C-alpha positions as CSV (number, residue, x, y, z in Angstrom):
1,M,-15.6,-19.3,-38.0
2,S,-15.2,-18.3,-41.3
3,G,-11.9,-15.8,-42.8
4,F,-15.1,-13.0,-42.4
5,D,-15.7,-13.8,-38.3
6,L,-12.0,-13.9,-37.9
7,M,-11.2,-10.2,-39.3
8,A,-12.3,-8.3,-36.3
9,P,-10.8,-10.5,-33.8
10,L,-7.4,-10.2,-35.8
11,M,-7.8,-6.1,-36.0
12,F,-8.2,-5.9,-32.3
13,A,-4.6,-8.6,-31.7
14,G,-2.9,-6.6,-33.9
15,L,-3.7,-3.1,-32.6
16,I,-3.4,-4.4,-29.3
17,V,0.5,-6.0,-30.9
18,F,1.1,-2.2,-32.8
19,V,0.4,-0.8,-29.2
20,L,2.5,-2.8,-27.2
21,I,5.9,-3.0,-28.9
22,G,5.5,1.0,-28.3
23,Y,4.7,1.9,-31.3
24,P,2.8,5.7,-31.3
25,V,-1.4,4.8,-31.3
26,A,-2.6,7.1,-33.9
27,F,-0.3,5.7,-36.2
28,S,-1.1,1.8,-35.3
29,L,-5.1,2.9,-35.3
30,A,-4.6,3.6,-39.0
31,A,-1.8,1.0,-40.2
32,V,-3.7,-1.7,-39.2
33,G,-7.4,-0.2,-40.2
34,L,-5.8,0.8,-44.1
35,G,-4.0,-2.6,-44.0
36,F,-6.9,-5.0,-42.9
37,G,-9.1,-2.4,-45.2
38,F,-7.1,-3.2,-48.2
39,V,-7.3,-6.7,-47.1
40,A,-10.5,-6.7,-46.7
41,I,-11.3,-5.6,-50.1
42,E,-9.2,-7.9,-51.8
43,L,-10.9,-11.3,-50.2
44,G,-14.3,-10.0,-51.2
45,Y,-15.4,-8.8,-47.7
46,F,-16.4,-5.6,-48.5
47,P,-16.5,-3.0,-51.5
48,F,-13.6,-0.5,-52.0
49,H,-16.2,2.5,-51.8
50,L,-16.6,2.4,-48.4
51,L,-13.3,3.3,-48.0
52,A,-14.3,6.3,-49.8
53,A,-15.6,7.4,-46.4
54,L,-12.8,8.2,-44.9
55,P,-12.4,12.3,-46.5
56,D,-15.8,12.9,-45.3
57,R,-15.2,11.3,-41.4
58,V,-12.1,13.4,-41.4
59,Y,-13.5,16.7,-42.6
60,G,-16.1,15.5,-39.9
61,I,-13.4,15.6,-37.1
62,L,-11.6,19.0,-38.7
63,S,-15.0,21.0,-38.8
64,N,-16.6,19.3,-35.1
65,E,-16.9,23.0,-33.4
66,L,-17.5,21.0,-30.2
67,L,-13.3,19.5,-30.2
68,L,-12.3,23.2,-30.0
69,A,-13.2,23.2,-26.2
70,I,-10.4,21.5,-26.7
71,P,-7.4,23.6,-27.2
72,F,-9.6,26.8,-25.0
73,F,-9.2,24.0,-22.4
74,T,-5.8,23.5,-23.4
75,F,-4.8,26.8,-22.8
76,M,-6.7,28.2,-20.2
77,G,-4.7,25.0,-18.2
78,A,-1.1,26.4,-19.3
79,I,-2.0,30.1,-18.7
80,L,-2.9,29.3,-14.5
81,E,-0.5,26.7,-13.8
82,R,1.9,29.8,-14.2
83,C,-0.1,33.1,-13.6
84,G,-0.2,32.4,-9.2
85,L,-4.2,31.3,-8.6
86,A,-2.4,28.1,-7.3
87,E,-0.4,29.9,-4.6
88,D,-3.0,32.5,-3.3
89,L,-5.6,29.3,-3.1
90,L,-2.9,27.2,-1.0
91,E,-1.8,29.5,0.7
92,G,-4.9,31.0,2.1
93,F,-6.7,26.8,2.7
94,G,-2.9,26.0,4.2
95,Q,-3.3,29.1,7.0
96,L,-6.8,28.0,7.7
97,F,-6.6,24.4,8.2
98,G,-2.8,24.5,9.5
99,P,-4.2,23.7,12.4
100,L,-6.1,20.2,12.0
101,R,-3.8,17.3,11.6
102,G,-3.4,16.4,7.9
103,G,-4.1,20.4,7.6
104,L,-2.2,20.4,4.6
105,S,-3.8,17.3,3.0
106,Y,-7.4,19.1,2.9
107,A,-5.9,22.2,1.2
108,V,-4.7,19.9,-1.3
109,I,-7.6,18.4,-2.1
110,L,-9.7,21.5,-2.2
111,V,-7.4,23.4,-4.1
112,G,-7.8,20.2,-6.4
113,A,-11.0,20.3,-7.3
114,V,-11.3,24.5,-7.3
115,L,-8.5,23.8,-10.3
116,G,-10.3,21.3,-11.7
117,A,-13.5,23.2,-11.7
118,I,-11.4,26.4,-13.3
119,T,-9.0,24.7,-16.4
120,G,-10.4,21.2,-16.9
121,T,-6.8,19.6,-17.4
122,V,-4.8,16.9,-15.2
123,A,-1.2,18.3,-15.9
124,A,-2.1,21.6,-15.2
125,S,-3.8,21.0,-11.3
126,V,-0.7,18.4,-10.4
127,I,2.5,20.6,-11.5
128,A,0.9,23.2,-9.5
129,M,0.7,21.9,-7.0
130,G,3.4,19.8,-6.9
131,L,5.2,22.9,-7.0
132,I,4.4,24.3,-4.2
133,S,2.8,22.6,-2.1
134,L,5.1,18.9,-1.7
135,P,8.3,20.8,-0.3
136,A,5.5,22.6,2.7
137,M,4.1,19.5,3.1
138,M,8.2,17.9,3.1
139,R,9.3,20.5,5.4
140,Y,6.3,19.9,8.4
141,G,7.1,16.3,8.4
142,Y,4.5,14.4,6.3
143,N,5.6,11.0,5.4
144,T,6.3,11.3,1.4
145,R,3.5,8.7,0.4
146,H,0.6,10.2,1.6
147,A,2.3,13.4,0.3
148,T,2.4,12.7,-3.2
149,G,-0.6,10.3,-3.3
150,V,-2.8,12.8,-2.3
151,I,-1.0,15.2,-4.9
152,A,-1.4,12.9,-7.3
153,A,-5.1,12.2,-6.7
154,S,-6.3,15.4,-6.5
155,G,-5.0,17.2,-9.5
156,T,-6.6,13.8,-10.5
157,I,-9.9,14.7,-9.9
158,T,-9.8,17.6,-12.4
159,Q,-10.7,14.5,-14.8
160,L,-14.0,14.0,-13.4
161,I,-14.9,17.9,-12.0
162,P,-16.7,19.8,-15.0
163,P,-16.0,21.1,-17.1
164,S,-13.3,18.2,-18.2
165,L,-11.7,17.6,-20.7
166,V,-12.2,13.7,-20.6
167,L,-16.4,14.4,-20.3
168,V,-15.6,16.6,-23.5
169,V,-14.7,14.2,-25.5
170,L,-16.8,11.5,-24.2
171,A,-19.5,13.6,-24.4
172,D,-18.1,13.7,-28.5
173,Q,-17.8,9.6,-28.9
174,I,-21.3,8.8,-26.9
175,G,-23.2,11.6,-28.6
176,A,-24.4,12.7,-25.6
177,P,-24.7,16.5,-24.8
178,V,-21.8,17.5,-23.3
179,G,-24.1,19.8,-20.6
180,D,-25.2,16.6,-19.5
181,M,-22.3,15.2,-19.0
182,Y,-20.9,18.1,-16.8
183,A,-24.3,18.8,-14.7
184,G,-24.5,14.6,-14.7
185,A,-21.3,14.5,-12.9
186,I,-21.6,17.1,-10.2
187,G,-22.9,14.3,-7.8
188,P,-20.1,12.1,-8.3
189,S,-17.4,14.7,-8.2
190,I,-18.8,16.2,-4.7
191,V,-18.6,12.7,-3.5
192,Q,-15.5,11.9,-4.6
193,V,-13.4,14.9,-3.0
194,L,-15.3,13.8,0.7
195,L,-14.0,10.2,-0.4
196,F,-10.5,11.7,-0.3
197,A,-11.0,14.1,2.8
198,G,-12.4,11.0,4.6
199,F,-9.3,9.0,3.8
200,V,-7.4,12.4,5.6
201,A,-9.5,12.0,8.6
202,L,-8.7,8.4,8.9
203,V,-4.7,8.6,8.7
204,S,-4.6,11.5,11.1
205,I,-6.2,9.5,13.6
206,F,-4.3,6.3,12.6
207,R,-1.2,7.4,11.8
208,P,-0.8,10.5,13.4
209,K,2.3,11.3,12.3
210,D,2.2,10.6,9.2
211,V,0.3,13.9,8.4
212,P,1.2,15.9,11.6
213,A,-0.1,20.0,11.9
214,L,1.1,23.2,11.3
215,P,3.7,24.5,14.2
216,P,2.6,27.6,15.8
217,E,5.3,29.3,14.0
218,A,4.4,28.7,10.6
219,R,0.9,30.3,11.0
220,T,1.6,33.6,9.9
221,L,-2.2,34.6,8.6
222,K,-4.1,35.3,11.5
223,G,-7.7,36.7,11.3
224,T,-8.3,39.6,8.8
225,K,-5.0,38.8,7.2
226,L,-6.3,35.5,7.2
227,A,-9.1,36.0,5.9
228,W,-8.1,38.5,3.3
229,T,-6.0,35.9,1.5
230,C,-8.7,33.5,1.1
231,V,-10.8,35.8,-0.4
232,R,-7.9,37.3,-3.0
233,G,-7.9,33.4,-4.0
234,M,-11.4,32.6,-4.4
235,V,-12.9,35.0,-5.9
236,P,-10.9,34.8,-8.9
237,S,-11.7,31.1,-9.4
238,L,-15.4,31.9,-8.7
239,V,-15.6,34.1,-11.9
240,L,-13.7,31.4,-13.7
241,I,-16.0,28.8,-12.1
242,F,-19.4,30.9,-13.8
243,L,-17.7,32.2,-17.1
244,V,-16.7,28.5,-17.8
245,L,-19.3,26.3,-16.1
246,G,-21.9,28.4,-15.3
247,T,-22.3,29.6,-18.9
248,I,-22.9,26.1,-19.7
249,L,-25.1,24.2,-17.5
250,L,-27.3,27.9,-17.7
251,G,-27.5,27.3,-21.4
252,V,-26.3,31.0,-22.5
253,A,-22.9,29.3,-23.9
254,T,-22.1,26.4,-25.8
255,P,-18.5,24.0,-24.1
256,T,-16.4,26.2,-26.8
257,E,-17.8,29.1,-26.2
258,A,-17.5,29.0,-22.7
259,G,-13.9,27.6,-22.9
260,A,-13.5,31.0,-25.2
261,L,-14.5,32.7,-22.1
262,G,-12.0,31.0,-19.4
263,A,-9.1,31.4,-22.0
264,I,-9.4,34.9,-22.2
265,G,-10.0,34.6,-18.4
266,A,-7.0,33.2,-17.8
267,L,-5.4,36.1,-19.7
268,A,-6.8,38.4,-17.6
269,L,-6.1,36.5,-14.0
270,A,-2.5,36.3,-15.6
271,A,-2.4,40.3,-16.3
272,L,-3.8,41.0,-12.8
273,H,-1.1,38.4,-11.5
274,R,1.6,40.6,-13.1
275,R,3.1,37.5,-14.5
276,L,1.6,37.4,-18.1
277,S,4.4,37.7,-20.6
278,Y,5.5,36.2,-24.2
279,R,7.1,33.8,-22.6
280,L,4.4,32.5,-20.6
281,M,1.8,33.2,-23.8
282,R,4.5,31.3,-26.1
283,E,5.2,28.3,-23.1
284,S,1.1,27.7,-23.3
285,M,0.5,28.3,-26.6
286,D,3.1,25.6,-27.2
287,S,1.8,23.1,-25.0
288,T,-1.7,23.6,-26.5
289,M,-0.5,23.2,-30.3
290,R,1.0,19.7,-28.7
291,I,-1.8,18.3,-26.9
292,T,-4.4,19.2,-29.6
293,A,-1.6,17.3,-32.2
294,M,-1.7,14.2,-30.7
295,V,-6.0,14.8,-30.0
296,I,-7.1,14.7,-33.6
297,F,-4.3,12.3,-34.9
298,I,-5.4,10.2,-32.2
299,L,-9.3,10.5,-33.2
300,I,-8.1,10.8,-36.7
301,G,-6.3,7.4,-36.3
302,S,-9.2,6.0,-34.6
303,N,-11.0,6.6,-37.9
304,V,-9.8,4.7,-39.7
305,F,-9.9,1.6,-38.3
306,S,-13.3,2.1,-36.7
307,L,-14.6,2.0,-40.1
308,T,-12.3,-1.1,-41.2
309,F,-14.2,-2.7,-38.1
310,R,-17.2,-2.0,-39.2
311,G,-17.0,-3.5,-42.0
312,V,-16.3,-6.7,-40.9
313,D,-18.8,-6.3,-38.9
314,G,-16.4,-5.9,-35.0
315,D,-19.5,-3.6,-33.4
316,L,-21.1,-6.5,-34.1
317,W,-18.8,-9.0,-32.6
318,I,-18.2,-6.6,-29.9
319,E,-21.6,-6.7,-29.0
320,G,-22.6,-10.3,-29.6
321,M,-19.9,-11.2,-26.7
322,L,-21.3,-8.1,-24.0
323,T,-24.3,-8.6,-24.1
324,D,-23.8,-12.7,-23.8
325,L,-22.4,-12.3,-20.2
326,P,-24.0,-13.2,-17.4
327,G,-25.4,-11.0,-15.7
328,G,-27.2,-9.3,-18.1
329,V,-26.6,-5.3,-17.6
330,V,-24.8,-5.9,-14.3
331,G,-22.3,-8.4,-15.6
332,F,-21.6,-5.7,-18.6
333,L,-21.2,-3.2,-15.9
334,V,-18.7,-4.7,-14.3
335,A,-16.7,-6.3,-17.6
336,V,-16.3,-2.8,-19.3
337,N,-15.3,-1.4,-15.9
338,L,-12.4,-4.0,-15.4
339,L,-11.7,-3.6,-19.4
340,V,-11.6,0.1,-19.0
341,F,-9.4,-0.5,-15.5
342,V,-6.2,-3.3,-17.3
343,L,-6.5,-1.2,-20.5
344,A,-5.4,2.2,-18.3
345,F,-2.0,0.5,-17.4
346,F,-1.1,0.5,-20.7
347,L,-3.1,3.5,-22.9
348,D,-4.3,6.9,-21.8
349,F,-7.6,8.4,-21.4
350,F,-7.4,9.9,-25.1
351,E,-6.3,6.7,-25.8
352,I,-8.9,4.6,-24.5
353,A,-12.1,6.9,-25.2
354,F,-11.3,7.4,-29.0
355,I,-11.0,3.4,-29.1
356,I,-13.1,1.6,-26.9
357,I,-16.0,4.2,-26.4
358,P,-17.4,4.2,-29.9
359,L,-17.3,0.4,-29.0
360,L,-18.7,-0.2,-26.0
361,A,-21.3,2.9,-26.0
362,P,-23.7,1.0,-28.9
363,V,-24.1,-2.1,-26.2
364,A,-24.9,-0.1,-23.0
365,K,-27.9,1.2,-25.5
366,T,-28.8,-1.8,-26.7
367,L,-29.1,-3.1,-23.2
368,G,-31.1,0.4,-21.9
369,I,-28.6,1.7,-20.1
370,D,-28.2,5.9,-19.9
371,L,-25.5,6.8,-22.3
372,V,-24.6,10.0,-20.1
373,W,-24.8,8.1,-17.1
374,F,-22.8,5.4,-18.6
375,G,-19.9,8.1,-19.8
376,V,-19.9,9.6,-16.6
377,L,-19.2,6.6,-14.6
378,L,-16.1,5.9,-17.4
379,G,-14.9,8.9,-16.6
380,T,-14.7,8.2,-13.2
381,N,-13.1,4.4,-13.9
382,M,-10.7,6.9,-16.3
383,Q,-9.3,8.5,-13.8
384,T,-7.1,5.4,-12.9
385,S,-5.2,6.1,-15.9
386,F,-3.3,8.4,-14.5
387,M,-2.7,7.1,-11.2
388,H,-1.0,3.6,-11.8
389,P,1.9,2.5,-13.4
390,P,3.6,2.4,-16.2
391,F,1.9,5.0,-17.7
392,G,0.0,7.0,-15.0
393,F,0.6,10.5,-16.4
394,A,0.2,11.9,-13.1
395,L,2.8,10.3,-11.3
396,F,5.6,11.1,-14.8
397,Y,4.2,14.7,-13.9
398,L,4.8,14.6,-10.1
399,R,8.1,12.7,-10.5
400,G,9.3,15.4,-13.1
401,I,8.7,18.6,-10.3
402,A,9.7,16.0,-7.3
403,P,13.4,16.9,-5.4
404,P,16.1,13.5,-6.2
405,S,15.2,12.8,-2.4
406,I,11.8,11.4,-3.4
407,R,12.5,8.0,-5.0
408,S,10.1,7.1,-7.5
409,S,8.8,3.8,-5.8
410,D,7.3,6.2,-3.1
411,I,5.6,8.1,-5.4
412,Y,4.3,5.0,-7.3
413,W,3.1,3.6,-3.8
414,G,1.7,6.5,-2.8
415,A,-0.6,6.5,-5.3
416,I,-2.5,3.3,-4.3
417,P,-4.8,3.8,-1.3
418,W,-6.1,6.7,-3.6
419,V,-6.1,4.4,-7.6
420,I,-8.6,2.2,-4.3
421,L,-10.6,5.0,-3.3
422,Q,-11.2,5.7,-7.4
423,L,-12.6,2.5,-7.8
424,I,-14.5,2.5,-4.7
425,M,-16.3,5.6,-6.3
426,V,-16.9,3.7,-9.3
427,G,-18.6,1.0,-7.3
428,L,-20.6,3.7,-6.0
429,I,-22.0,5.1,-9.1
430,I,-23.2,1.1,-10.3
431,A,-24.7,0.8,-6.5
432,F,-26.2,4.7,-6.6
433,P,-27.2,5.8,-10.6
434,E,-28.8,9.1,-8.9
435,L,-25.1,10.9,-7.5
436,V,-25.5,10.9,-11.2
437,T,-29.2,11.1,-12.1
438,A,-30.5,13.3,-10.3
439,F,-28.5,16.4,-11.5
440,I,-29.3,16.0,-15.3
441,E,-32.4,18.5,-16.2
442,T,-34.9,15.6,-17.4
443,H,-37.5,16.6,-20.6
444,E,-41.0,15.3,-20.4
445,A,-41.2,13.5,-23.2
446,A,-44.5,14.4,-25.9
447,D,-47.9,12.0,-25.7
448,P,-48.3,11.7,-29.3
449,T,-52.2,11.1,-28.8
450,K,-52.6,14.6,-27.2
451,V,-50.9,15.9,-31.1
452,Q,-53.1,18.8,-32.3
453,I,-51.9,20.4,-35.7
454,E,-53.4,23.7,-36.4
455,L,-54.1,23.9,-40.1
456,P,-55.7,27.2,-42.0
457,T,-59.5,27.0,-42.1
458,V,-60.6,26.0,-45.7
459,D,-64.4,26.6,-46.3
460,D,-66.1,24.0,-44.3
461,A,-63.1,22.2,-43.2
462,P,-62.1,21.4,-39.6
463,A,-59.3,23.8,-38.4
464,V,-57.8,21.7,-36.0
465,I,-57.1,17.8,-37.0
466,E,-56.3,15.2,-34.0
467,I,-54.1,12.0,-34.1
468,K,-55.3,9.4,-32.3
């Protein structure tokens, strides 16, 4: 291999080294990109004016209106985490399913799905449900590993259920419409919830002591009072879901506009629960600022890296490796999903989305894979980045709010069955692509043989020209 051919593999290896030693990913990307860029210019592999495109690429990031959805959804999730909505939902569903074995687990799964359809952020869901449901599950004798696992996994559903931030980022990186990504994720989201509920049902049959029913004295809500509690939690949720998701799917609003509506709705809900305060606003804005800044810096760093990487034909190197895999499209999908799963042990989903996805999407397009389906598939796989050690953020969030009596090892072991269920979901999407494509509106392509162009009539010239 020539020196030029070695540049792309060396760049990739250099990035891995930086990440493994713990250097911040955003700066690792930029440092590797600039360092190898100057070396490549010095060796004559590409001209200096290639790097002159960097300012335009950075400006393109900062002027991308789609990325405004990230701070809006993050702010909305931070507000809803503290406004009391989760308490209302968990109280109602917990009492509704209380007589069943595993009733609290079913309640946590359903509330996780509802919060996922509102907040779009994993942290808000895991923290809210952990604070409220974990003490109750411990009090009524639930197995510690099962309780922590179901809470973490149900909060992670947020990553797949629209209006997920992951889907926004993936849509931006693969160049697909966000509305199509949201529509495509509806089917997998429903099946994922059913898989989780099915697993709880199996536990209730084979290990009933791990998921006891609520004792009669704990079922304090009945009849009209129970119905009112469920309505009080669900009606605001449905309104917010329509404001955020409904307006996008109906084509009334863009994801950015829907995020703004959701943020206003979250503020209104906090005011309704009498929890809107200066402290809540300050904490929510601080959280939003930190997450947004992290995302933007990673995106800028990934653009610096990708510019040099493409300059040394790194994209062609990746494409050559992945298109020559045995098994064709199936082999490509298996290899890619294994790669993403392994990388999720070391990188979070933002880092995977900004580093890996831009390299994989062109290969998928070359192989004739639908990019929306591909994006939803990877989004499903990337759920696991929140659920397995050592960097599973859902586990970190849960560890931060769990009482000292709950060991970290129990949290980690409790996550394993749910990671397996998430991987089963990946397999189902590959085996049954209709889970994604059935919900996407297809647009019939125009037939070029029937196109007619009408022109003004001039003297005896024909008014219509037919293209055949």
